[in-house]
SELOSE-334015 format. One line per 5 residues: number of its first residue (from 1); for each residue x, y, z of N, C-alpha, C. Coordinates in steps of 0.2 Angstrom, whole numbers, padded with zeros to 4 digits. Example, Ala and Ser with C-alpha at 12.3 -4.5 7.8 and 13.67 -1.06 7.14 Angstrom:
1	0066:-0028:0039:0062:-0022:0039:0066:-0016:0039 | 0064:-0011:0035:0068:-0005:0036:0064:0000:0039
END
This chain:
1	-0085:0080:0096:-0089:0074:0096:-0088:0071:0103 | -0093:0072:0108:-0092:0069:0114:-0097:0064:0116 | -0096:0059:0120:-0100:0054:0123:-0103:0050:0117 | -0099:0047:0113:-0101:0044:0107:-0100:0036:0107 | -0104:0032:0104:-0103:0025:0104:-0104:0023:0096
6	-0098:0020:0093:-0099:0018:0086:-0098:0010:0087 | -0104:0007:0085:-0104:-0001:0086:-0107:-0004:0081 | -0106:-0011:0080:-0109:-0015:0075:-0109:-0012:0068 | -0104:-0009:0066:-0103:-0006:0059:-0098:-0009:0055 | -0099:-0009:0048:-0093:-0011:0044:-0091:-0005:0040
11	-0085:-0004:0039:-0081:0001:0035:-0077:-0003:0030 | -0079:-0002:0024:-0075:-0006:0019:-0073:-0002:0013 | -0067:-0003:0010:-0064:0000:0004:-0065:0008:0004 | -0062:0011:0010:-0062:0018:0011:-0056:0021:0009 | -0055:0026:0005:-0049:0029:0003:-0046:0032:0009
16	-0049:0036:0013:-0046:0039:0019:-0048:0035:0025 | -0047:0038:0031:-0048:0035:0037:-0056:0033:0037 | -0057:0028:0041:-0064:0026:0042:-0067:0030:0047 | -0063:0032:0053:-0066:0036:0058:-0060:0041:0060 | -0062:0047:0060:-0057:0052:0062:-0060:0056:0068
21	-0057:0056:0074:-0059:0059:0080:-0055:0065:0081 | -0057:0071:0080:-0053:0077:0081:-0053:0081:0075 | -0049:0087:0075:-0049:0091:0069:-0045:0089:0063 | -0047:0092:0058:-0044:0090:0052:-0036:0091:0052 | -0032:0087:0049:-0025:0088:0050:-0022:0095:0049
26	-0024:0098:0044:-0021:0104:0043:-0025:0110:0045 | -0031:0109:0046:-0036:0115:0047:-0038:0116:0054 | -0038:0111:0058:-0040:0112:0065:-0047:0115:0066 | -0052:0114:0062:-0058:0117:0062:-0064:0114:0066 | -0062:0109:0070:-0067:0106:0074:-0064:0105:0081
31	-0068:0103:0086:-0066:0102:0092:-0063:0095:0093 | -0060:0094:0099:-0058:0087:0101:-0064:0083:0103 | -0062:0076:0103:-0067:0071:0105:-0065:0069:0112 | -0071:0067:0116:-0070:0064:0122:-0075:0059:0123 | -0074:0054:0127:-0078:0049:0129:-0081:0045:0123
36	-0077:0041:0120:-0079:0038:0114:-0077:0030:0115 | -0082:0026:0112:-0082:0019:0112:-0083:0017:0105 | -0078:0013:0103:-0079:0010:0096:-0078:0002:0097 | -0084:-0001:0096:-0083:-0009:0097:-0088:-0013:0092 | -0086:-0019:0091:-0089:-0023:0087:-0090:-0021:0080
41	-0085:-0018:0077:-0084:-0015:0070:-0079:-0019:0066 | -0080:-0019:0060:-0076:-0022:0055:-0073:-0016:0051 | -0066:-0016:0050:-0063:-0011:0046:-0059:-0015:0041 | -0061:-0015:0035:-0059:-0019:0029:-0056:-0014:0024 | -0050:-0014:0022:-0047:-0010:0017:-0048:-0003:0018
46	-0047:0000:0024:-0048:0007:0025:-0041:0011:0026 | -0041:0017:0024:-0035:0021:0026:-0030:0021:0020 | -0032:0020:0014:-0027:0020:0008:-0027:0027:0005 | -0022:0028:0002:-0021:0034:-0002:-0023:0033:-0009 | -0025:0039:-0012:-0026:0039:-0020:-0023:0045:-0023
51	-0023:0045:-0029:-0020:0051:-0033:-0023:0057:-0031 | -0029:0058:-0030:-0032:0064:-0028:-0029:0067:-0021 | -0029:0062:-0016:-0027:0064:-0009:-0019:0066:-0010 | -0016:0063:-0014:-0009:0065:-0015:-0007:0072:-0018 | -0012:0075:-0021:-0011:0081:-0025:-0015:0087:-0021
56	-0019:0086:-0016:-0022:0091:-0013:-0018:0094:-0007 | -0020:0099:-0004:-0017:0102:0002:-0018:0099:0009 | -0023:0094:0009:-0025:0091:0015:-0020:0088:0019 | -0015:0085:0016:-0009:0081:0019:-0012:0074:0021 | -0018:0072:0019:-0020:0066:0021:-0016:0060:0019
61	-0012:0061:0014:-0008:0055:0012:-0001:0054:0016 | 0000:0059:0021:0006:0058:0025:0005:0054:0031 | 0011:0051:0033:0011:0047:0039:0010:0051:0045 | 0008:0049:0050:0005:0043:0051:-0002:0042:0051 | -0006:0048:0049:-0013:0048:0049:-0017:0044:0045
66	-0014:0041:0040:-0018:0037:0035:-0019:0030:0038 | -0024:0029:0042:-0026:0022:0045:-0033:0022:0046 | -0036:0016:0048:-0043:0015:0049:-0046:0020:0054 | -0043:0020:0060:-0045:0024:0065:-0040:0029:0067 | -0041:0036:0067:-0037:0041:0068:-0040:0045:0074
71	-0036:0045:0080:-0038:0049:0086:-0033:0055:0086 | -0035:0061:0087:-0030:0067:0088:-0033:0072:0091 | -0029:0076:0095:-0031:0082:0099:-0030:0088:0094 | -0031:0094:0097:-0031:0100:0093:-0023:0101:0092 | -0021:0103:0086:-0014:0105:0085:-0010:0099:0085
76	-0012:0093:0084:-0008:0087:0084:-0005:0086:0077 | 0001:0085:0077:0005:0084:0071:0010:0078:0073 | 0014:0076:0068:0019:0071:0069:0025:0074:0073 | 0025:0081:0074:0030:0084:0078:0028:0086:0085 | 0022:0084:0087:0019:0085:0093:0024:0082:0098
81	0025:0085:0104:0029:0082:0109:0026:0082:0116 | 0028:0078:0120:0025:0078:0127:0026:0084:0131 | 0032:0087:0129:0034:0093:0132:0029:0099:0131 | 0026:0099:0125:0021:0105:0124:0014:0103:0125 | 0012:0098:0129:0006:0096:0131:0006:0094:0138
86	0001:0094:0142:0000:0092:0149:-0006:0087:0149 | -0005:0082:0154:-0011:0077:0154:-0017:0081:0156 | -0023:0079:0152:-0029:0081:0153:-0030:0088:0151 | -0026:0091:0147:-0027:0098:0145:-0033:0098:0140 | -0036:0104:0140:-0042:0105:0136:-0041:0103:0128
91	-0035:0103:0126:-0034:0101:0119:-0033:0094:0117 | -0033:0090:0122:-0031:0083:0121:-0038:0079:0120 | -0038:0074:0115:-0043:0069:0114:-0042:0065:0120 | -0048:0063:0123:-0048:0059:0129:-0053:0054:0130 | -0052:0049:0134:-0056:0044:0136:-0059:0040:0130
96	-0055:0036:0127:-0056:0032:0121:-0056:0025:0123 | -0060:0020:0121:-0060:0013:0121:-0061:0010:0114 | -0056:0007:0112:-0057:0004:0105:-0056:-0004:0107 | -0062:-0008:0106:-0062:-0015:0108:-0066:-0019:0104 | -0065:-0025:0104:-0069:-0030:0100:-0070:-0029:0093
101	-0065:-0026:0089:-0065:-0024:0082:-0061:-0029:0078 | -0062:-0029:0072:-0058:-0033:0067:-0055:-0028:0062 | -0049:-0029:0061:-0045:-0025:0056:-0043:-0030:0051 | -0045:-0029:0044:-0043:-0033:0039:-0040:-0029:0033 | -0035:-0032:0030:-0033:-0029:0023:-0031:-0021:0024
106	-0028:-0019:0029:-0026:-0012:0030:-0020:-0011:0025 | -0021:-0006:0021:-0017:-0005:0015:-0011:0000:0017 | -0011:0003:0023:-0006:0007:0024:-0002:0005:0031 | 0003:0009:0033:0008:0007:0038:0004:0006:0045 | 0000:0009:0047:-0003:0008:0054:-0011:0006:0054
111	-0013:0003:0059:-0020:0002:0059:-0024:0006:0064 | -0021:0009:0069:-0024:0014:0073:-0018:0019:0074 | -0020:0026:0074:-0016:0031:0075:-0019:0036:0081 | -0015:0037:0086:-0017:0041:0092:-0011:0047:0093 | -0014:0053:0092:-0009:0059:0093:-0012:0064:0098
116	-0009:0066:0103:-0011:0071:0107:-0017:0069:0111 | -0017:0064:0114:-0023:0061:0118:-0021:0058:0124 | -0026:0057:0129:-0025:0054:0135:-0030:0049:0137 | -0029:0044:0141:-0034:0039:0143:-0037:0035:0137 | -0032:0032:0134:-0034:0028:0128:-0033:0020:0129
121	-0038:0016:0128:-0037:0009:0129:-0039:0006:0122 | -0034:0002:0120:-0035:-0002:0113:-0034:-0010:0115 | -0040:-0013:0115:-0040:-0020:0118:-0045:-0025:0115 | -0043:-0031:0115:-0047:-0037:0112:-0049:-0036:0105 | -0045:-0033:0101:-0046:-0032:0094:-0043:-0038:0090
126	-0045:-0039:0084:-0042:-0044:0080:-0039:-0040:0074 | -0032:-0041:0074:-0028:-0038:0068:-0026:-0044:0063 | -0028:-0043:0057:-0027:-0048:0052:-0022:-0045:0047 | -0021:-0048:0042:-0016:-0047:0037:-0017:-0040:0034 | -0011:-0036:0032:-0011:-0030:0029:-0006:-0029:0024
131	-0006:-0024:0020:-0001:-0023:0015:0005:-0019:0018 | 0004:-0014:0022:0009:-0009:0025:0014:-0013:0029 | 0020:-0010:0030:0025:-0013:0034:0027:-0009:0039 | 0023:-0009:0045:0025:-0004:0050:0022:-0007:0057 | 0022:-0002:0061:0019:-0004:0068:0011:-0004:0067
136	0008:-0008:0071:0001:-0009:0071:-0002:-0002:0074 | 0000:0000:0079:-0003:0006:0082:0003:0012:0083 | 0001:0018:0080:0005:0024:0081:0003:0028:0087 | 0008:0030:0091:0006:0033:0097:0011:0039:0098 | 0008:0045:0098:0013:0051:0099:0010:0056:0103
141	0014:0059:0108:0012:0065:0112:0006:0063:0116 | 0006:0057:0119:0000:0055:0123:0002:0053:0130 | -0003:0053:0134:-0003:0050:0141:-0008:0045:0143 | -0005:0040:0146:-0010:0034:0149:-0013:0031:0143 | -0009:0027:0139:-0012:0023:0133:-0010:0016:0135
146	-0015:0012:0134:-0014:0004:0134:-0016:0001:0128 | -0012:-0004:0126:-0013:-0008:0120:-0012:-0015:0123 | -0018:-0018:0124:-0017:-0025:0128:-0022:-0030:0125 | -0021:-0036:0126:-0025:-0042:0125:-0028:-0042:0118 | -0024:-0040:0113:-0027:-0040:0106:-0025:-0047:0103
151	-0028:-0049:0098:-0027:-0055:0094:-0023:-0053:0087 | -0018:-0057:0086:-0015:-0056:0080:-0015:-0063:0076 | -0019:-0063:0071:-0021:-0070:0068:-0015:-0073:0064 | -0016:-0079:0062:-0010:-0083:0059:-0008:-0079:0052 | -0013:-0076:0049:-0011:-0072:0043:-0006:-0066:0045
156	-0007:-0063:0051:-0002:-0058:0053:0005:-0061:0055 | 0004:-0067:0057:0011:-0071:0059:0015:-0072:0053 | 0011:-0074:0047:0014:-0075:0041:0017:-0069:0038 | 0014:-0063:0039:0016:-0057:0037:0023:-0055:0041 | 0023:-0056:0047:0029:-0055:0051:0035:-0060:0049
161	0033:-0066:0047:0038:-0071:0045:0042:-0069:0039 | 0038:-0065:0035:0041:-0063:0028:0046:-0058:0029 | 0048:-0056:0035:0053:-0051:0036:0051:-0044:0037 | 0044:-0043:0037:0042:-0036:0038:0043:-0034:0045 | 0045:-0028:0046:0046:-0025:0052:0039:-0023:0055
166	0037:-0026:0060:0031:-0024:0063:0030:-0025:0070 | 0032:-0021:0074:0031:-0022:0081:0024:-0020:0083 | 0022:-0020:0089:0015:-0018:0090:0014:-0011:0090 | 0018:-0007:0093:0017:0000:0093:0023:0004:0091 | 0022:0010:0088:0027:0015:0087:0026:0021:0091
171	0030:0022:0096:0029:0027:0102:0034:0032:0102 | 0031:0039:0102:0035:0045:0102:0032:0049:0107 | 0037:0052:0111:0035:0058:0116:0029:0057:0120 | 0029:0051:0123:0023:0049:0127:0025:0047:0135 | 0021:0047:0139:0021:0045:0146:0016:0041:0148
176	0017:0035:0152:0013:0031:0154:0009:0027:0149 | 0013:0023:0145:0010:0019:0139:0012:0012:0141 | 0007:0008:0140:0008:0001:0142:0006:-0003:0135 | 0011:-0007:0133:0010:-0011:0127:0012:-0018:0128 | 0007:-0023:0126:0008:-0030:0126:0014:-0032:0122
181	0016:-0038:0123:0021:-0041:0119:0017:-0045:0113 | 0020:-0047:0108:0016:-0050:0102:0014:-0057:0104 | 0007:-0058:0103:0004:-0064:0105:0000:-0066:0099 | 0002:-0072:0097:-0002:-0075:0091:-0005:-0082:0093 | -0011:-0082:0094:-0014:-0089:0096:-0015:-0094:0091
186	-0015:-0100:0093:-0016:-0105:0088:-0023:-0104:0084 | -0028:-0102:0088:-0035:-0101:0085:-0038:-0095:0088 | -0041:-0091:0083:-0044:-0085:0085:-0051:-0086:0088 | -0052:-0084:0095:-0058:-0085:0098:-0062:-0078:0099 | -0058:-0073:0098:-0062:-0066:0100:-0064:-0063:0093
191	-0070:-0063:0091:-0072:-0060:0085:-0078:-0055:0087 | -0078:-0049:0082:-0083:-0044:0083:-0090:-0047:0082
END
């Protein structure tokens, strides 16, 4: 999938990911994605597992891929490392902008997963309460990723205060990653 814009869409109550950019986790039967913009969308209760997904060979119930938006290059797995990829290689997902979206009631650990990718910007999104207890964004084997200027609502602040471990990003095997510190405004002004 190349040169794609996903905008003004609502994804609600989906068992698997709302958007997957890249090959299937175990099969690698499609090409990578490049030049993708996702903006002004609502992701509500997406990325949960069910009994069917736990019993199939797809591996979809395994971390970290169960999240509303999953971006991955060819051959990407949780074991991917920066040493076995190079920036701008043909098998990296590249040039993604995820902005002005709203994430609500995410039932799993992460809200956005990025593996084996380069040139990814995650900005000006609104992240609300979720059930999972982990990092908001998972980033593995990537180059040049920015997670900046996002809004974490009061509902997320209450989630953090409950003692749930939840920094902004879980980062492995990456180079050139810029992540903001946690900012929780008194009032949310950025909405999709």
